[in-house]
GUMI-634326 format. One record per atom (N, C-alpha, C, CB): chain; residue in one letter; x, y, z. Coordinates in steps of 0.02 Angstrom, whole numbers, plus 50000, padded with zeros to 5 digits. Each point is the difference from the previous one (the first is absolute). Last residue first. Glycine has a CB too. Layout:
BEGIN
node cadena: A | residuo: A | c1: X | c2: Y | c3: Z
...
end
This chain:
BEGIN
node cadena: A | residuo: N | c1: 40490 | c2: 54146 | c3: 49540
node cadena: A | residuo: N | c1: 49938 | c2: 50011 | c3: 50053
node cadena: A | residuo: N | c1: 49955 | c2: 50043 | c3: 49965
node cadena: A | residuo: N | c1: 50065 | c2: 49994 | c3: 50110
node cadena: A | residuo: A | c1: 50141 | c2: 49938 | c3: 49781
node cadena: A | residuo: A | c1: 49957 | c2: 49946 | c3: 50012
node cadena: A | residuo: A | c1: 49937 | c2: 50012 | c3: 50044
node cadena: A | residuo: A | c1: 50103 | c2: 49939 | c3: 49983
node cadena: A | residuo: G | c1: 50108 | c2: 50195 | c3: 49942
node cadena: A | residuo: G | c1: 49930 | c2: 50018 | c3: 49977
node cadena: A | residuo: G | c1: 49958 | c2: 49932 | c3: 50000
node cadena: A | residuo: G | c1: 50044 | c2: 50104 | c3: 49923
node cadena: A | residuo: I | c1: 50191 | c2: 49934 | c3: 50146
node cadena: A | residuo: I | c1: 49984 | c2: 49971 | c3: 49934
node cadena: A | residuo: I | c1: 49924 | c2: 50007 | c3: 49975
node cadena: A | residuo: I | c1: 50094 | c2: 49918 | c3: 50027
node cadena: A | residuo: L | c1: 49984 | c2: 50169 | c3: 50181
node cadena: A | residuo: L | c1: 50046 | c2: 50023 | c3: 49950
node cadena: A | residuo: L | c1: 49984 | c2: 49972 | c3: 49932
node cadena: A | residuo: L | c1: 50085 | c2: 50011 | c3: 50087
node cadena: A | residuo: I | c1: 49784 | c2: 49914 | c3: 50104
node cadena: A | residuo: I | c1: 49994 | c2: 50065 | c3: 49980
node cadena: A | residuo: I | c1: 50037 | c2: 50024 | c3: 49946
node cadena: A | residuo: I | c1: 49975 | c2: 50011 | c3: 50101
node cadena: A | residuo: L | c1: 50076 | c2: 49781 | c3: 49992
node cadena: A | residuo: L | c1: 49940 | c2: 49994 | c3: 49959
node cadena: A | residuo: L | c1: 49973 | c2: 50077 | c3: 49978
node cadena: A | residuo: L | c1: 49968 | c2: 49880 | c3: 50067
node cadena: A | residuo: F | c1: 50222 | c2: 50106 | c3: 50077
node cadena: A | residuo: F | c1: 50022 | c2: 49979 | c3: 49929
node cadena: A | residuo: F | c1: 49933 | c2: 49987 | c3: 49955
node cadena: A | residuo: F | c1: 50114 | c2: 49941 | c3: 50047
node cadena: A | residuo: I | c1: 49855 | c2: 50119 | c3: 50183
node cadena: A | residuo: I | c1: 50036 | c2: 50062 | c3: 49967
node cadena: A | residuo: I | c1: 50013 | c2: 49973 | c3: 49924
node cadena: A | residuo: I | c1: 50066 | c2: 50050 | c3: 50117
node cadena: A | residuo: Y | c1: 49859 | c2: 49777 | c3: 50027
node cadena: A | residuo: Y | c1: 49945 | c2: 50053 | c3: 49984
node cadena: A | residuo: Y | c1: 50025 | c2: 50063 | c3: 49967
node cadena: A | residuo: Y | c1: 49940 | c2: 49959 | c3: 50097
node cadena: A | residuo: K | c1: 50213 | c2: 49873 | c3: 49972
node cadena: A | residuo: K | c1: 49950 | c2: 49970 | c3: 49947
node cadena: A | residuo: K | c1: 49948 | c2: 50053 | c3: 49982
node cadena: A | residuo: K | c1: 50013 | c2: 49880 | c3: 50046
node cadena: A | residuo: W | c1: 50140 | c2: 50174 | c3: 50136
node cadena: A | residuo: W | c1: 50027 | c2: 50006 | c3: 49928
node cadena: A | residuo: W | c1: 49953 | c2: 49969 | c3: 49945
node cadena: A | residuo: W | c1: 50116 | c2: 49994 | c3: 50051
node cadena: A | residuo: I | c1: 49810 | c2: 49989 | c3: 50173
node cadena: A | residuo: I | c1: 50001 | c2: 50064 | c3: 49976
node cadena: A | residuo: I | c1: 50028 | c2: 50010 | c3: 49935
node cadena: A | residuo: I | c1: 50003 | c2: 50028 | c3: 50107
node cadena: A | residuo: L | c1: 50001 | c2: 49769 | c3: 49985
node cadena: A | residuo: L | c1: 49927 | c2: 50011 | c3: 49984
node cadena: A | residuo: L | c1: 50003 | c2: 50075 | c3: 49975
node cadena: A | residuo: L | c1: 49945 | c2: 49913 | c3: 50094
node cadena: A | residuo: Y | c1: 50259 | c2: 50004 | c3: 49988
node cadena: A | residuo: Y | c1: 49985 | c2: 49970 | c3: 49934
node cadena: A | residuo: Y | c1: 49931 | c2: 50021 | c3: 49982
node cadena: A | residuo: Y | c1: 50074 | c2: 49901 | c3: 50019
node cadena: A | residuo: L | c1: 49995 | c2: 50157 | c3: 50192
node cadena: A | residuo: L | c1: 50030 | c2: 50043 | c3: 49959
node cadena: A | residuo: L | c1: 49990 | c2: 49970 | c3: 49920
node cadena: A | residuo: L | c1: 50087 | c2: 50038 | c3: 50105
node cadena: A | residuo: L | c1: 49842 | c2: 49834 | c3: 50076
node cadena: A | residuo: L | c1: 49952 | c2: 50068 | c3: 49992
node cadena: A | residuo: L | c1: 50034 | c2: 50047 | c3: 49949
node cadena: A | residuo: L | c1: 49955 | c2: 49997 | c3: 50127
node cadena: A | residuo: H | c1: 50170 | c2: 49812 | c3: 49936
node cadena: A | residuo: H | c1: 49936 | c2: 49977 | c3: 49957
node cadena: A | residuo: H | c1: 49954 | c2: 50063 | c3: 49985
node cadena: A | residuo: H | c1: 50000 | c2: 49880 | c3: 50058
node cadena: A | residuo: G | c1: 50191 | c2: 50149 | c3: 50076
node cadena: A | residuo: G | c1: 50023 | c2: 49980 | c3: 49933
node cadena: A | residuo: G | c1: 49937 | c2: 49984 | c3: 49955
node cadena: A | residuo: G | c1: 50113 | c2: 49951 | c3: 50050
node cadena: A | residuo: L | c1: 49857 | c2: 50079 | c3: 50183
node cadena: A | residuo: L | c1: 50016 | c2: 50063 | c3: 49967
node cadena: A | residuo: L | c1: 50011 | c2: 49992 | c3: 49927
node cadena: A | residuo: L | c1: 50048 | c2: 50039 | c3: 50104
node cadena: A | residuo: I | c1: 49932 | c2: 49767 | c3: 50031
node cadena: A | residuo: I | c1: 49941 | c2: 50038 | c3: 49989
node cadena: A | residuo: I | c1: 50009 | c2: 50060 | c3: 49968
node cadena: A | residuo: I | c1: 49960 | c2: 49952 | c3: 50089
node cadena: A | residuo: L | c1: 50230 | c2: 49926 | c3: 49958
node cadena: A | residuo: L | c1: 49953 | c2: 49965 | c3: 49953
node cadena: A | residuo: L | c1: 49939 | c2: 50035 | c3: 49987
node cadena: A | residuo: L | c1: 50042 | c2: 49899 | c3: 50037
node cadena: A | residuo: G | c1: 50108 | c2: 50184 | c3: 50122
node cadena: A | residuo: G | c1: 50026 | c2: 50015 | c3: 49935
node cadena: A | residuo: G | c1: 49955 | c2: 49965 | c3: 49941
node cadena: A | residuo: G | c1: 50120 | c2: 50011 | c3: 50058
node cadena: A | residuo: W | c1: 49835 | c2: 49960 | c3: 50177
node cadena: A | residuo: W | c1: 49982 | c2: 50070 | c3: 49977
node cadena: A | residuo: W | c1: 50024 | c2: 50006 | c3: 49923
node cadena: A | residuo: W | c1: 50014 | c2: 50053 | c3: 50126
node cadena: A | residuo: A | c1: 50042 | c2: 49743 | c3: 49974
node cadena: A | residuo: A | c1: 49930 | c2: 50009 | c3: 49997
node cadena: A | residuo: A | c1: 49977 | c2: 50061 | c3: 49973
node cadena: A | residuo: A | c1: 49996 | c2: 49933 | c3: 50088
node cadena: A | residuo: L | c1: 50232 | c2: 50028 | c3: 49959
node cadena: A | residuo: L | c1: 49980 | c2: 49970 | c3: 49945
node cadena: A | residuo: L | c1: 49921 | c2: 50001 | c3: 49988
node cadena: A | residuo: L | c1: 50106 | c2: 49933 | c3: 50016
node cadena: A | residuo: V | c1: 49986 | c2: 50171 | c3: 50173
node cadena: A | residuo: V | c1: 50023 | c2: 50036 | c3: 49938
node cadena: A | residuo: V | c1: 49974 | c2: 49964 | c3: 49947
node cadena: A | residuo: V | c1: 50102 | c2: 50042 | c3: 50045
node cadena: A | residuo: K | c1: 49859 | c2: 49855 | c3: 50158
node cadena: A | residuo: K | c1: 49955 | c2: 50057 | c3: 49985
node cadena: A | residuo: K | c1: 50018 | c2: 50034 | c3: 49941
node cadena: A | residuo: K | c1: 49980 | c2: 50015 | c3: 50111
node cadena: A | residuo: K | c1: 50155 | c2: 49793 | c3: 49944
node cadena: A | residuo: K | c1: 49929 | c2: 49986 | c3: 49985
node cadena: A | residuo: K | c1: 49953 | c2: 50058 | c3: 49985
node cadena: A | residuo: K | c1: 50020 | c2: 49907 | c3: 50070
node cadena: A | residuo: V | c1: 50205 | c2: 50128 | c3: 50003
node cadena: A | residuo: V | c1: 50002 | c2: 49974 | c3: 49937
node cadena: A | residuo: V | c1: 49926 | c2: 49988 | c3: 49980
node cadena: A | residuo: V | c1: 50118 | c2: 49949 | c3: 50017
node cadena: A | residuo: N | c1: 49913 | c2: 50096 | c3: 50204
node cadena: A | residuo: N | c1: 50004 | c2: 50060 | c3: 49962
node cadena: A | residuo: N | c1: 49998 | c2: 49983 | c3: 49927
node cadena: A | residuo: N | c1: 50064 | c2: 50057 | c3: 50090
node cadena: A | residuo: K | c1: 49942 | c2: 49767 | c3: 50062
node cadena: A | residuo: K | c1: 49935 | c2: 50036 | c3: 49995
node cadena: A | residuo: K | c1: 50008 | c2: 50059 | c3: 49965
node cadena: A | residuo: K | c1: 49961 | c2: 49956 | c3: 50100
node cadena: A | residuo: D | c1: 50191 | c2: 49825 | c3: 49846
node cadena: A | residuo: D | c1: 50003 | c2: 50063 | c3: 50053
node cadena: A | residuo: D | c1: 49931 | c2: 50037 | c3: 49989
node cadena: A | residuo: D | c1: 50140 | c2: 50022 | c3: 49995
node cadena: A | residuo: G | c1: 49969 | c2: 49755 | c3: 49911
node cadena: A | residuo: G | c1: 49932 | c2: 50014 | c3: 50022
node cadena: A | residuo: G | c1: 49989 | c2: 50051 | c3: 50045
node cadena: A | residuo: G | c1: 49985 | c2: 49897 | c3: 49982
node cadena: A | residuo: K | c1: 50214 | c2: 50040 | c3: 49881
node cadena: A | residuo: K | c1: 49997 | c2: 49982 | c3: 50074
node cadena: A | residuo: K | c1: 49932 | c2: 50014 | c3: 50030
node cadena: A | residuo: K | c1: 50120 | c2: 50025 | c3: 50011
node cadena: A | residuo: F | c1: 49928 | c2: 49987 | c3: 49747
node cadena: A | residuo: F | c1: 50012 | c2: 50065 | c3: 50042
node cadena: A | residuo: F | c1: 50001 | c2: 49988 | c3: 50075
node cadena: A | residuo: F | c1: 49943 | c2: 50065 | c3: 49911
node cadena: A | residuo: F | c1: 49943 | c2: 49744 | c3: 49985
node cadena: A | residuo: F | c1: 50036 | c2: 50045 | c3: 49964
node cadena: A | residuo: F | c1: 50010 | c2: 50065 | c3: 50034
node cadena: A | residuo: F | c1: 49960 | c2: 49944 | c3: 49904
node cadena: A | residuo: K | c1: 49923 | c2: 49838 | c3: 50169
node cadena: A | residuo: K | c1: 50055 | c2: 50040 | c3: 50038
node cadena: A | residuo: K | c1: 50042 | c2: 50042 | c3: 49952
node cadena: A | residuo: K | c1: 50008 | c2: 49907 | c3: 50089
node cadena: A | residuo: L | c1: 49780 | c2: 49946 | c3: 49880
node cadena: A | residuo: L | c1: 50067 | c2: 49979 | c3: 49979
node cadena: A | residuo: L | c1: 50064 | c2: 50036 | c3: 50016
node cadena: A | residuo: L | c1: 49935 | c2: 49961 | c3: 49918
node cadena: A | residuo: K | c1: 49840 | c2: 50091 | c3: 50163
node cadena: A | residuo: K | c1: 50010 | c2: 49928 | c3: 50003
node cadena: A | residuo: K | c1: 50067 | c2: 49977 | c3: 49975
node cadena: A | residuo: K | c1: 49881 | c2: 49988 | c3: 49987
node cadena: A | residuo: D | c1: 50068 | c2: 50252 | c3: 50013
node cadena: A | residuo: D | c1: 49985 | c2: 49970 | c3: 50068
node cadena: A | residuo: D | c1: 50015 | c2: 49918 | c3: 50004
node cadena: A | residuo: D | c1: 49905 | c2: 50096 | c3: 50012
node cadena: A | residuo: I | c1: 50126 | c2: 50036 | c3: 49783
node cadena: A | residuo: I | c1: 50035 | c2: 50037 | c3: 50055
node cadena: A | residuo: I | c1: 49992 | c2: 49963 | c3: 50064
node cadena: A | residuo: I | c1: 49982 | c2: 50109 | c3: 49943
node cadena: A | residuo: L | c1: 49917 | c2: 49807 | c3: 49856
node cadena: A | residuo: L | c1: 50068 | c2: 50002 | c3: 49990
node cadena: A | residuo: L | c1: 50037 | c2: 50028 | c3: 50064
node cadena: A | residuo: L | c1: 49977 | c2: 50014 | c3: 49876
node cadena: A | residuo: V | c1: 49787 | c2: 49977 | c3: 50119
node cadena: A | residuo: V | c1: 50031 | c2: 49932 | c3: 50008
node cadena: A | residuo: V | c1: 50074 | c2: 50004 | c3: 49984
node cadena: A | residuo: V | c1: 49891 | c2: 49942 | c3: 49968
node cadena: A | residuo: Y | c1: 49990 | c2: 50256 | c3: 50016
node cadena: A | residuo: Y | c1: 49994 | c2: 49974 | c3: 50065
node cadena: A | residuo: Y | c1: 50032 | c2: 49930 | c3: 50005
node cadena: A | residuo: Y | c1: 49897 | c2: 50069 | c3: 50015
node cadena: A | residuo: S | c1: 50075 | c2: 50026 | c3: 49773
node cadena: A | residuo: S | c1: 50059 | c2: 50035 | c3: 50038
node cadena: A | residuo: S | c1: 49999 | c2: 49980 | c3: 50077
node cadena: A | residuo: S | c1: 49994 | c2: 50104 | c3: 49916
node cadena: A | residuo: I | c1: 49839 | c2: 49810 | c3: 49944
node cadena: A | residuo: I | c1: 50059 | c2: 49975 | c3: 49984
node cadena: A | residuo: I | c1: 50057 | c2: 50032 | c3: 50031
node cadena: A | residuo: I | c1: 49949 | c2: 49969 | c3: 49904
node cadena: A | residuo: L | c1: 49845 | c2: 50112 | c3: 50130
node cadena: A | residuo: L | c1: 49998 | c2: 49941 | c3: 50031
node cadena: A | residuo: L | c1: 50070 | c2: 49967 | c3: 49979
node cadena: A | residuo: L | c1: 49864 | c2: 49992 | c3: 50002
node cadena: A | residuo: I | c1: 50088 | c2: 50212 | c3: 49910
node cadena: A | residuo: I | c1: 50011 | c2: 50011 | c3: 50065
node cadena: A | residuo: I | c1: 50005 | c2: 49936 | c3: 50044
node cadena: A | residuo: I | c1: 49945 | c2: 50106 | c3: 49977
node cadena: A | residuo: S | c1: 49995 | c2: 49896 | c3: 49792
node cadena: A | residuo: S | c1: 50066 | c2: 50020 | c3: 50007
node cadena: A | residuo: S | c1: 50020 | c2: 50007 | c3: 50074
node cadena: A | residuo: S | c1: 49990 | c2: 50055 | c3: 49889
node cadena: A | residuo: I | c1: 49786 | c2: 49889 | c3: 50062
node cadena: A | residuo: I | c1: 50042 | c2: 49949 | c3: 49985
node cadena: A | residuo: I | c1: 50071 | c2: 50014 | c3: 50013
node cadena: A | residuo: I | c1: 49920 | c2: 49970 | c3: 49923
node cadena: A | residuo: L | c1: 49918 | c2: 50196 | c3: 50101
node cadena: A | residuo: L | c1: 49996 | c2: 49952 | c3: 50044
node cadena: A | residuo: L | c1: 50048 | c2: 49944 | c3: 50000
node cadena: A | residuo: L | c1: 49896 | c2: 50033 | c3: 49996
node cadena: A | residuo: V | c1: 50080 | c2: 50122 | c3: 49826
node cadena: A | residuo: V | c1: 50038 | c2: 50037 | c3: 50057
node cadena: A | residuo: V | c1: 50000 | c2: 49945 | c3: 50060
node cadena: A | residuo: V | c1: 49959 | c2: 50133 | c3: 49964
node cadena: A | residuo: W | c1: 49916 | c2: 49802 | c3: 49846
node cadena: A | residuo: W | c1: 50077 | c2: 49997 | c3: 49993
node cadena: A | residuo: W | c1: 50035 | c2: 50032 | c3: 50051
node cadena: A | residuo: W | c1: 49988 | c2: 49996 | c3: 49888
node cadena: A | residuo: L | c1: 49782 | c2: 50023 | c3: 50113
node cadena: A | residuo: L | c1: 50015 | c2: 49928 | c3: 50007
node cadena: A | residuo: L | c1: 50084 | c2: 49990 | c3: 49995
node cadena: A | residuo: L | c1: 49874 | c2: 49966 | c3: 49944
node cadena: A | residuo: G | c1: 50032 | c2: 50242 | c3: 49996
node cadena: A | residuo: G | c1: 49992 | c2: 49992 | c3: 50075
node cadena: A | residuo: G | c1: 50022 | c2: 49928 | c3: 50016
node cadena: A | residuo: G | c1: 49900 | c2: 50084 | c3: 50009
node cadena: A | residuo: F | c1: 50084 | c2: 49958 | c3: 49764
node cadena: A | residuo: F | c1: 50058 | c2: 50036 | c3: 50029
node cadena: A | residuo: F | c1: 50001 | c2: 49994 | c3: 50076
node cadena: A | residuo: F | c1: 49998 | c2: 50080 | c3: 49905
node cadena: A | residuo: A | c1: 49823 | c2: 49827 | c3: 49973
node cadena: A | residuo: A | c1: 50064 | c2: 49966 | c3: 49988
node cadena: A | residuo: A | c1: 50056 | c2: 50029 | c3: 50031
node cadena: A | residuo: A | c1: 49957 | c2: 49966 | c3: 49901
node cadena: A | residuo: A | c1: 49838 | c2: 50147 | c3: 50113
node cadena: A | residuo: A | c1: 49997 | c2: 49943 | c3: 50043
node cadena: A | residuo: A | c1: 50063 | c2: 49956 | c3: 49984
node cadena: A | residuo: A | c1: 49868 | c2: 50004 | c3: 50008
node cadena: A | residuo: Y | c1: 50106 | c2: 50195 | c3: 49860
node cadena: A | residuo: Y | c1: 50012 | c2: 50017 | c3: 50074
node cadena: A | residuo: Y | c1: 50001 | c2: 49933 | c3: 50044
node cadena: A | residuo: Y | c1: 49938 | c2: 50119 | c3: 49984
node cadena: A | residuo: D | c1: 50011 | c2: 49850 | c3: 49784
node cadena: A | residuo: D | c1: 50067 | c2: 50036 | c3: 50011
node cadena: A | residuo: D | c1: 50017 | c2: 50006 | c3: 50077
node cadena: A | residuo: D | c1: 49980 | c2: 50069 | c3: 49889
node cadena: A | residuo: I | c1: 49800 | c2: 49876 | c3: 50052
node cadena: A | residuo: I | c1: 50042 | c2: 49944 | c3: 49998
node cadena: A | residuo: I | c1: 50069 | c2: 50018 | c3: 50006
node cadena: A | residuo: I | c1: 49922 | c2: 49945 | c3: 49935
node cadena: A | residuo: L | c1: 49920 | c2: 50223 | c3: 50052
node cadena: A | residuo: L | c1: 49994 | c2: 49967 | c3: 50066
node cadena: A | residuo: L | c1: 50052 | c2: 49938 | c3: 49996
node cadena: A | residuo: L | c1: 49868 | c2: 50037 | c3: 50019
node cadena: A | residuo: T | c1: 50211 | c2: 50144 | c3: 49814
node cadena: A | residuo: T | c1: 49933 | c2: 49965 | c3: 50010
node cadena: A | residuo: T | c1: 49999 | c2: 49966 | c3: 50070
node cadena: A | residuo: T | c1: 49988 | c2: 49979 | c3: 49872
node cadena: A | residuo: F | c1: 50155 | c2: 50220 | c3: 49967
node cadena: A | residuo: F | c1: 49996 | c2: 49960 | c3: 50057
node cadena: A | residuo: F | c1: 49930 | c2: 49974 | c3: 50007
node cadena: A | residuo: F | c1: 50093 | c2: 50062 | c3: 50053
node cadena: A | residuo: N | c1: 49981 | c2: 49995 | c3: 49700
node cadena: A | residuo: N | c1: 49991 | c2: 50034 | c3: 50067
node cadena: A | residuo: N | c1: 50003 | c2: 49951 | c3: 50057
node cadena: A | residuo: N | c1: 49928 | c2: 50087 | c3: 49946
node cadena: A | residuo: M | c1: 50131 | c2: 49944 | c3: 49778
node cadena: A | residuo: M | c1: 50003 | c2: 49949 | c3: 50052
node cadena: A | residuo: M | c1: 49998 | c2: 50040 | c3: 50069
node cadena: A | residuo: M | c1: 50070 | c2: 49912 | c3: 49924
end
């Protein structure tokens, strides 16, 4: 099982969806009082967390010999 264009497209779409959900929770529903620093930290955390997952998946595929 290797990365495909569909994997990357679905993953990119999921990043956008998760950022949108976070925006709604923080900005519109005032979770964490809607603080700008919280928004920045959450956005960076989401982006870096998703990128870390991509790196982990790539390493895992190498470890199990799927590449």
